[in-house]
C-alpha positions in Angstrom: 28.3 -9.9 7.5 28.8 -10.3 3.7 26.7 -8.9 0.9 26.3 -10.5 -2.5 24.6 -8.8 -5.5 23.1 -11.2 -8.1 21.4 -10.7 -11.4 19.2 -12.9 -13.6 19.9 -13.2 -17.3 17.4 -14.6 -19.8 18.8 -17.3 -21.9 17.0 -19.5 -24.5 14.7 -21.8 -22.6 15.9 -20.8 -19.1 16.9 -18.0 -16.8 20.3 -18.0 -15.1 21.4 -16.1 -12.0 25.0 -15.0 -11.8 27.0 -13.1 -9.3 27.8 -9.4 -9.9 29.9 -8.6 -6.8 30.4 -9.7 -3.3 32.2 -8.6 -0.1 31.7 -7.3 3.4 28.3 -5.7 3.7 29.6 -2.2 4.6 32.2 -2.2 1.8 29.7 -3.2 -0.9 27.0 -0.8 0.3 29.4 2.2 0.7 31.7 1.5 -2.3 29.8 -0.6 -4.9 32.0 -1.4 -7.9 29.3 -2.5 -10.4 26.7 -0.3 -12.1 24.0 -2.9 -11.2 24.8 -2.8 -7.5 24.7 1.0 -7.5 21.3 0.8 -9.2 20.0 -1.5 -6.4 21.3 0.9 -3.7 19.9 3.9 -5.5 16.5 2.1 -5.4 16.4 2.1 -1.6 13.6 4.4 -0.4 14.6 7.9 0.7 12.7 10.1 3.1 10.9 12.8 1.1 10.9 16.0 3.2 9.3 18.0 0.4 5.7 16.8 0.9 3.6 19.6 2.3 1.3 18.7 5.2 -2.4 18.2 4.4 -4.4 21.2 5.5 -6.8 20.8 8.4 -10.1 19.5 7.1 -13.0 17.3 8.3 -12.1 13.6 8.1 -13.1 11.8 5.0 -13.3 8.5 6.8 -13.0 7.8 10.5 -12.8 4.7 12.6 -14.1 5.2 16.1 -13.0 2.6 18.8 -13.1 -0.2 16.2 -12.7 -3.8 17.3 -12.5 -6.6 14.8 -12.5 -10.3 15.7 -12.1 -13.6 13.9 -14.7 -16.1 14.9 -13.3 -19.3 16.6 -13.6 -22.8 15.3 -17.0 -24.3 15.4 -17.8 -27.8 16.7 -21.0 -29.8 16.9 -21.9 -28.4 20.3 -20.0 -25.1 20.7 -18.0 -22.4 19.1 -14.7 -21.3 20.6 -14.5 -17.6 21.5 -13.4 -15.3 18.7 -9.9 -13.8 18.8 -9.7 -10.0 18.6 -7.4 -8.9 15.8 -7.9 -5.2 16.2 -8.9 -3.7 19.6 -10.2 -0.2 20.3 -8.6 1.5 17.3 -9.5 5.1 16.4 -8.1 6.5 13.2 -9.1 9.3 10.7 -8.0 10.1 7.2 -8.6 13.6 5.7 -9.4 14.2 2.0 -6.2 13.9 -0.1 -4.2 12.6 2.9 -1.9 9.5 2.6 -1.8 7.7 5.9 0.7 4.8 6.1 -0.2 2.1 8.5 2.9 0.1 9.4 3.6 -2.9 11.5 4.8 -6.5 11.5 2.8 -9.5 10.3 -0.2 -10.0 12.4 -0.3 -6.5 13.7 -3.9 -5.9 12.3 -3.1 -3.3 9.7 -4.6 -5.1 6.7 -7.6 -6.2 8.8 -8.2 -2.6 9.8 -8.0 -1.4 6.2 -10.4 -4.0 4.9 -12.9 -3.3 7.7 -12.8 0.4 7.2 -14.1 -0.1 3.6 -16.7 -2.7 4.6 -14.9 -5.9 3.5 -14.9 -7.3 7.1 -17.5 -6.9 9.8 -16.9 -4.9 13.0 -17.2 -6.6 16.4 -17.4 -3.2 18.0 -17.1 0.5 17.3 -18.1 2.3 14.2 -16.8 3.8 10.9 -18.1 7.0 9.5 -17.6 8.4 6.0 -17.9 12.1 5.3 -19.4 12.5 8.8 -22.1 9.9 8.4 -22.1 6.5 10.1 -21.8 3.7 7.5 -23.7 1.1 9.6 -26.5 3.6 10.3 -27.0 4.5 6.7 -29.4 2.9 4.3 -28.6 0.6 1.4 -28.1 3.5 -1.0 -25.7 5.3 1.4 -23.7 2.1 1.9 -23.5 1.5 -1.9 -22.4 5.1 -2.6 -19.7 4.7 0.1 -18.4 1.4 -1.4 -18.3 3.0 -4.9 -16.2 5.9 -3.4 -13.6 3.4 -2.2 -11.2 1.1 -4.0 -8.5 -1.4 -3.0 -5.1 -2.4 -4.4 -4.2 -5.8 -3.3 -0.8 -7.1 -2.3 -0.6 -9.9 -4.9 -1.6 -8.4 -8.3 -1.6 -11.8 -10.1 -4.2 -13.4 -7.9 -6.4 -10.3 -7.9 -6.6 -10.1 -11.7 -8.9 -12.4 -13.8 -6.5 -14.5 -16.0 -9.3 -14.9 -18.6 -9.7 -11.2 -19.2 -7.6 -8.8 -21.3 -6.0 -5.9 -19.5 -8.4 -3.3 -21.0 -11.4 -5.4 -19.8 -10.0 -5.7 -16.3 -9.4 -1.9 -16.0 -12.8 -1.1 -17.4 -14.7 -3.4 -15.0 -15.4 -0.8 -12.3 -17.1 1.3 -15.0 -19.9 -1.3 -15.0 -21.1 0.3 -11.8 -21.3 3.8 -13.3 -24.2 5.3 -15.1 -24.5 3.8 -18.6 -22.1 5.4 -21.1 -21.3 5.0 -24.8 -18.6 2.5 -25.7 -16.5 5.3 -27.2 -16.5 7.2 -23.9 -15.7 3.9 -22.0 -12.8 3.2 -24.4 -11.5 6.7 -24.0 -11.4 6.5 -20.2 -9.7 3.1 -20.3 -7.1 4.4 -22.8 -6.4 7.5 -20.6 -6.0 5.3 -17.5 -3.7 2.8 -19.1 -1.6 5.7 -20.5 -1.3 7.2 -17.0 0.2 4.0 -15.7 2.4 3.4 -18.7 0.5 0.5 -20.2 -1.2 2.1 -23.2 0.2 -0.5 -25.6 -0.6 -3.5 -23.6 -4.4 -3.4 -23.4 -4.9 -6.5 -25.5 -2.6 -8.7 -23.4 -3.6 -11.1 -20.6 -2.2 -10.9 -17.0 0.2 -13.9 -17.5 2.0 -12.0 -20.3 2.9 -9.1 -18.0 5.7 -8.7 -15.4 4.9 -8.3 -11.7 5.4 -4.6 -11.8 3.2 -4.3 -14.9 0.4 -6.3 -13.2 0.5 -4.0 -10.2 0.2 -1.1 -12.5 -3.0 -2.8 -13.9 -4.3 -3.1 -10.4 -3.7 0.5 -9.7 -5.3 1.6 -13.0 -8.4 -0.5 -12.1 -8.6 1.1 -8.7 -8.4 4.6 -10.0 -10.5 4.6 -13.1 -13.6 5.6 -11.2 -11.7 8.4 -9.4 -12.4 7.1 -5.9 -12.2 9.4 -2.8 -10.3 6.7 -0.9 -7.9 3.9 -1.9 -6.7 1.2 0.5 -3.3 -0.1 -0.8 -2.5 -3.4 0.9 1.3 -3.7 0.7 1.3 -2.9 -3.1 5.1 -3.1 -3.5 6.1 -5.8 -1.1 6.1 -8.5 -3.8 8.3 -6.5 -6.2 12.1 -6.2 -6.3 13.8 -3.0 -5.2 14.2 -1.3 -8.6 10.5 -2.1 -9.7 9.4 -1.1 -6.2 10.9 2.3 -6.6 9.1 2.8 -10.0 5.7 1.7 -8.6 6.1 4.0 -5.6 7.0 6.9 -7.8 3.9 6.1 -10.0 1.6 5.9 -7.0 3.0 9.2 -5.6 2.4 10.9 -8.9 -1.1 9.6 -9.4 -2.1 10.5 -5.8 -0.8 14.1 -6.3 -2.6 14.3 -9.7 -6.0 12.9 -8.6 -6.0 13.9 -4.9 -7.4 10.7 -3.5 -7.0 9.9 0.2 -5.0 6.7 0.9 -4.8 4.1 3.6 -1.4 2.7 2.7 -0.5 -0.6 4.4 3.1 -1.7 4.7 5.6 -3.5 7.0 8.4 -1.3 5.8 8.8 2.2 7.3 11.4 3.2 4.7 9.1 2.3 1.8 6.3 4.6 3.0 8.5 7.5 3.9 8.4 8.7 0.3 4.7 9.1 0.0 3.1 9.4 3.4 1.8 12.5 5.1 1.3 10.7 8.4 2.4 7.3 9.8 0.4 5.1 12.1 2.3 2.3 13.9 0.3 -0.8 14.9 1.4 -3.6 17.1 -0.7 -6.6 18.3 -3.9 -5.0 17.1 -3.5 -1.6 18.7 -2.0 1.8 17.6 1.1 2.3 19.6 2.2 5.6 17.9 1.2 8.0 15.2 2.5 11.3 13.8 4.0 13.0 10.8 6.8 11.3 8.9 9.3 13.7 10.5 7.9 12.9 14.0 8.1 9.1 13.5 11.6 9.1 11.9 13.3 11.8 13.9 11.4 11.6 17.3 10.1 8.1 17.8 8.6 7.5 21.2 7.6 3.8 21.3 10.1 0.9 21.6 8.3 -1.0 18.8 8.7 2.0 16.4 12.4 2.0 17.1 12.5 -1.7 16.3 10.8 -1.0 12.9 13.2 1.8 12.2 16.2 -0.4 13.0 14.8 -3.0 10.6 14.9 -0.4 7.8 18.4 -1.1 6.4 20.6 1.9 6.6 22.8 2.4 3.5 24.6 5.4 1.9 22.1 7.9 0.6 19.2 6.2 2.4 17.2 7.8 5.2 18.7 7.4 8.6 16.2 5.4 10.6 17.7 6.1 14.0 17.5 9.3 16.0 18.9 10.7 19.1 15.9 9.2 20.9 17.3 5.7 20.4 17.1 4.9 24.1 13.5 6.3 24.5 
């Protein structure tokens, strides 16, 4: 297998890609000759063993035997039976805990995250928030729950209104707060944009920002109300490796600073190893394994978890995705 590192260069009226270095994969990864290649390799996620486990606490949000189905196609005379996407899943997230839910495409991880915050209906089971069933609560209880949750979508460009300036996009969640003076509103927006490194870009529109900057806007919008829970739906999968590293570091810092709980969706075990307290592995709509980051990486028990670990590319300085349990 050969490896080729390429880089884009902006020229008047066009962008050109040119080759930096190439060679056998092991040779390039172990002994890169160019600074840019070393930068790419350094951006590969590394297992952060410094995170302290979240102390035992009552769950902030809990899914109990949840089943979610997509309705079948309707015809004039009948409707085909709905297909279950998530079946009998139970999952809890404690206050301040980052739970990474990983799995391949179609495993049900995004569907579960959306359903837990009320964006999709349940076909069975129940979700409780701070010990209270959401479905059994009244309108006010459901509204308070929804205002305590926010979501960061995978594609920041399609989730941002192209007609709004960045400061207006970030301030939009404040419309659901108690009325506040414009000066206070401006202060909160300025502080949030400063936290994500965009304090000078508030008057721009989304099309004028890079992909990484747009995702920072999406994160700022999600956090400005100081939610108790954030569902992050593959927030770095659309970014290149170097920008992915920056956004993961930003997300980790903001989570530590504000203490929100997080349901972090990803298909990449290596990417979540830096920020997660616990990892849940989903396959074909079910949880096949869950545990601490150390348990999943060092002592995987399920064959599908091993497949995901093997898919995490092993390079110098990166986490070693395989363990002595390889044949388990």
